[in-house]
C-alpha positions in Angstrom: -10.5 222.3 -14.8 -13.2 221.1 -17.1 -13.2 217.5 -18.3 -15.7 216.4 -20.9 -16.1 212.9 -22.4 -17.5 212.5 -25.9 -18.5 208.9 -27.0 -18.1 208.6 -30.7 -19.2 205.9 -33.2 -16.2 205.4 -35.5 -17.7 203.1 -38.1 -17.3 199.4 -38.1 -14.8 199.6 -35.2 -17.6 200.5 -32.7 -17.4 203.3 -30.2 -14.5 205.1 -28.7 -14.0 207.9 -26.2 -12.6 211.4 -26.8 -11.8 213.6 -23.9 -11.6 217.4 -23.6 -9.6 218.9 -20.8 -9.7 222.7 -20.3 -8.3 225.3 -18.0 -11.4 227.2 -17.0 -9.6 230.5 -16.6 -7.4 230.6 -19.7 -9.6 228.4 -21.9 -6.4 226.5 -23.0 -7.7 223.1 -24.0 -6.3 219.6 -24.8 -8.2 217.1 -26.9 -7.4 213.5 -26.2 -8.0 210.8 -28.8 -10.1 212.5 -31.5 -11.1 209.3 -33.2 -13.8 210.6 -35.4 -16.9 212.8 -35.7 -14.8 216.0 -35.6 -18.0 218.1 -36.0 -19.2 216.8 -32.7 -15.8 217.6 -31.1 -15.8 221.1 -32.7 -19.3 221.7 -31.4 -18.2 221.0 -27.8 -15.1 223.1 -28.2 -17.2 226.1 -29.5 -19.5 225.7 -26.5 -16.5 225.8 -24.2 -15.0 228.8 -26.1 -11.9 226.6 -26.2 -8.4 227.6 -27.3 -7.0 224.2 -28.4 -3.3 224.0 -27.5 -2.7 220.3 -27.6 -4.0 217.1 -29.3 -2.9 214.1 -27.3 -3.0 210.5 -28.5 -2.9 207.7 -26.0 -1.9 205.2 -28.8 -2.1 205.0 -32.6 -5.0 202.8 -33.3 -7.3 204.1 -36.0 -10.3 204.6 -33.7 -8.2 207.0 -31.6 -6.4 209.0 -34.4 -8.9 209.2 -37.3 -10.0 212.8 -36.6 -6.6 214.3 -35.9 -5.9 215.9 -39.2 -9.4 217.3 -39.7 -9.4 218.6 -36.1 -6.0 220.3 -36.6 -7.3 222.0 -39.8 -10.6 223.2 -38.2 -9.1 224.6 -35.0 -6.2 226.3 -36.6 -6.9 230.0 -36.4 
């Protein structure tokens, strides 16, 4: 299993964490709390050759959900 943490600045809210969990064999991947800076998340996913299967939200504050729609659109293949 691969676990990556991406610290993101989400505007006036400050910083939040996004996590990427991946099965190293299948490359199936889960992104947890994509709060913003989707390009940074996509860059890491591309580096990992990720097959995003899930986007998990720990709760619905804006600093944790702001990038969900954009991420969904960009990883949809």
